[in-house]
C-alpha positions as CSV (number, residue, x, y, z in Angstrom):
1,M,0.0,0.0,0.0
2,T,1.1,3.5,-0.7
3,A,1.4,5.6,2.5
4,S,2.8,9.0,3.1
5,I,5.4,9.3,5.9
6,A,5.3,12.1,8.4
7,I,8.4,12.7,10.5
8,L,8.1,14.9,13.5
9,A,11.4,16.6,14.1
10,K,12.8,19.2,16.5
11,A,15.4,21.6,15.1
12,P,18.9,20.7,16.3
13,V,19.2,23.9,18.3
14,V,21.5,23.9,21.4
15,G,19.4,23.6,24.5
16,F,16.2,22.7,22.6
17,A,17.0,19.3,21.2
18,K,17.3,16.0,23.1
19,T,17.0,17.8,26.4
20,R,16.8,14.6,28.5
21,L,20.4,13.7,27.4
22,I,21.9,17.2,28.1
23,P,22.9,16.3,31.7
24,A,24.9,13.3,30.3
25,I,26.4,14.7,27.1
26,G,26.0,18.5,27.1
27,A,23.7,20.7,25.1
28,H,26.0,21.0,22.0
29,A,26.4,17.2,21.7
30,A,22.7,16.7,22.2
31,A,22.0,19.1,19.2
32,V,24.5,17.3,17.1
33,L,22.8,14.0,17.9
34,Q,19.4,15.4,17.0
35,E,20.7,16.5,13.6
36,R,22.3,13.1,12.9
37,L,19.1,11.2,14.0
38,T,16.9,13.4,11.8
39,E,19.1,12.9,8.8
40,Q,19.1,9.1,9.4
41,T,15.3,9.1,9.7
42,V,14.8,11.1,6.5
43,A,17.2,8.8,4.6
44,T,15.3,5.7,5.9
45,A,11.9,7.1,5.0
46,S,13.2,8.1,1.5
47,E,14.7,4.6,1.0
48,A,11.4,3.0,1.9
49,D,9.9,4.5,-1.3
50,I,6.2,4.0,-0.2
51,G,5.0,7.6,-0.6
52,A,5.7,11.3,0.0
53,V,7.9,12.2,2.9
54,T,7.1,15.3,5.0
55,L,9.3,16.6,7.7
56,W,7.1,18.3,10.3
57,C,9.4,20.8,12.0
58,T,9.4,22.6,15.3
59,P,9.7,25.4,16.3
60,D,9.7,26.6,12.6
61,L,11.1,25.7,9.2
62,S,14.1,28.0,9.3
63,H,17.0,25.8,10.5
64,R,19.6,25.2,7.8
65,S,19.6,21.4,8.4
66,F,16.0,21.2,7.4
67,H,16.7,22.9,4.1
68,A,19.7,20.6,3.6
69,L,17.4,17.7,3.8
70,V,15.0,19.2,1.3
71,A,18.0,19.6,-1.1
72,G,19.4,16.1,-0.4
73,F,16.3,14.0,-0.3
74,G,13.5,16.1,-1.8
75,V,11.3,15.9,1.3
76,R,8.6,18.5,2.0
77,L,8.7,20.7,5.1
78,A,5.7,21.6,7.2
79,R,5.5,23.4,10.6
80,Q,4.2,21.4,13.5
81,P,1.0,23.1,14.9
82,G,0.6,24.0,18.5
83,G,-0.9,21.6,21.1
84,D,0.2,18.3,22.6
85,L,1.9,15.5,20.8
86,G,-1.5,14.0,19.9
87,A,-2.6,17.2,18.2
88,R,0.7,17.4,16.3
89,M,0.5,13.8,15.1
90,L,-3.1,14.2,14.1
91,A,-2.3,17.2,11.9
92,A,0.1,15.1,9.9
93,F,-2.5,12.6,8.7
94,A,-3.7,12.9,5.1
95,G,-5.0,9.6,3.8
96,P,-2.9,6.5,4.7
97,T,0.0,7.9,6.7
98,L,2.8,6.6,8.9
99,V,3.9,9.0,11.6
100,I,7.3,8.6,13.2
101,G,9.7,10.7,15.2
102,T,13.5,10.9,14.9
103,D,14.5,9.0,18.1
104,C,14.5,5.4,16.7
105,P,17.7,4.7,14.6
106,A,16.8,1.0,14.7
107,L,13.9,1.7,12.4
108,T,14.6,0.6,8.8
109,S,13.0,1.0,5.4
110,Q,11.8,-2.6,5.7
111,H,9.9,-1.7,8.9
112,L,8.2,1.1,7.1
113,R,7.3,-1.0,4.1
114,A,5.9,-3.7,6.5
115,A,3.9,-1.1,8.4
116,A,2.4,0.2,5.1
117,D,1.6,-3.3,4.1
118,A,-0.2,-3.9,7.4
119,L,-2.6,-1.1,6.5
120,R,-4.0,-3.3,3.7
121,Q,-5.8,-5.3,6.4
122,A,-5.8,-3.1,9.5
123,D,-7.1,0.4,10.3
124,V,-4.1,1.2,12.5
125,V,-0.6,-0.1,12.7
126,L,1.8,0.3,15.6
127,I,5.5,-0.4,16.2
128,P,5.8,-0.4,20.0
129,A,8.8,1.1,21.8
130,T,10.5,-0.9,24.5
131,D,9.8,1.9,27.0
132,G,6.0,1.6,26.8
133,G,5.3,4.1,24.0
134,Y,5.5,3.5,20.3
135,V,8.0,4.5,17.6
136,L,5.5,4.4,14.7
137,I,1.7,4.8,14.4
138,G,0.0,4.5,11.0
139,A,-3.6,4.7,10.0
140,R,-5.7,4.6,6.8
141,K,-7.1,8.0,7.7
142,A,-7.2,10.5,10.6
143,Y,-8.9,9.2,13.7
144,P,-9.1,12.3,16.1
145,N,-10.2,10.3,19.1
146,L,-7.2,8.0,18.8
147,F,-4.9,10.9,19.9
148,A,-7.0,12.8,22.4
149,G,-6.5,12.6,26.1
150,I,-3.4,10.3,26.1
151,A,-0.8,10.8,28.8
152,W,2.1,11.5,26.4
153,G,5.6,11.0,27.6
154,T,4.7,8.2,30.0
155,D,5.1,4.4,29.9
156,T,1.4,4.0,29.5
157,V,1.1,5.5,26.0
158,L,1.0,2.2,24.2
159,A,-1.5,0.6,26.6
160,E,-3.8,3.7,26.4
161,T,-3.6,3.6,22.6
162,R,-4.5,-0.1,22.5
163,Q,-7.5,0.6,24.7
164,R,-8.5,3.5,22.5
165,V,-8.2,1.4,19.3
166,A,-10.5,-1.2,20.9
167,A,-13.0,1.4,22.1
168,L,-13.2,2.9,18.6
169,G,-13.8,-0.5,17.1
170,L,-10.7,-0.3,14.9
171,K,-8.6,-3.2,13.7
172,A,-4.9,-2.8,14.7
173,S,-1.8,-4.6,13.6
174,E,1.4,-4.5,15.8
175,L,4.9,-5.2,14.5
176,A,7.9,-6.2,16.7
177,P,9.0,-3.6,19.3
178,L,12.0,-1.4,18.7
179,W,14.2,0.7,21.0
180,D,14.7,4.5,20.8
181,V,17.2,6.9,22.1
182,D,16.0,8.7,25.2
183,T,18.5,7.8,28.0
184,E,22.3,7.5,28.4
185,A,21.9,3.7,28.3
186,D,20.1,4.0,24.9
187,L,22.9,6.2,23.6
188,T,25.5,3.6,24.6
189,R,23.5,1.0,22.8
190,M,23.3,3.2,19.7
191,E,27.0,3.8,19.7
192,R,27.6,0.1,20.0
193,E,25.1,-1.1,17.4
194,L,25.1,1.8,15.0
195,P,28.6,3.3,15.2
196,A,28.1,5.6,12.2
197,L,25.8,7.7,14.4
198,A,28.3,7.8,17.4
199,L,29.2,11.2,18.7
């Protein structure tokens, strides 16, 4: 199935990006990491070749790295709207769409193709994160109630989303969980398994 890919990305600005890692690695290194992870994610999405790729940027579209990704990969840029994470993800849906962030370097183009394929039979597709959230959510269309009132940033996001899918009478497909980079231990794992991204 053809599906657009929406990537939610923070600008790699010192003090703004990867703030949970700043105490461990410093604000400058955290910004560098954000830039590398965003480029990796855009490259993966482009390689999947399943539909248009849009980089949903915050706080705005002005950062030079965003424009470099347009030049290098032909992605579109859009500004993330205000509101919580749910509102920002919902805004990215236009027909069959996969929404991802930039924190999961383990995500491959094969995962994206498999997620798009899952939407042939399911209304919603999820790739869980090992921390209780998810690294990808896809749907055939926008379902506003799927994203409203979720306790974002907690280890109950996946469980709440499963409950919401069931309450809405939607059919969901889940792929195997992946890890993302939020903690110092995650960073150590990334540097071990994906040395090209190491700081």
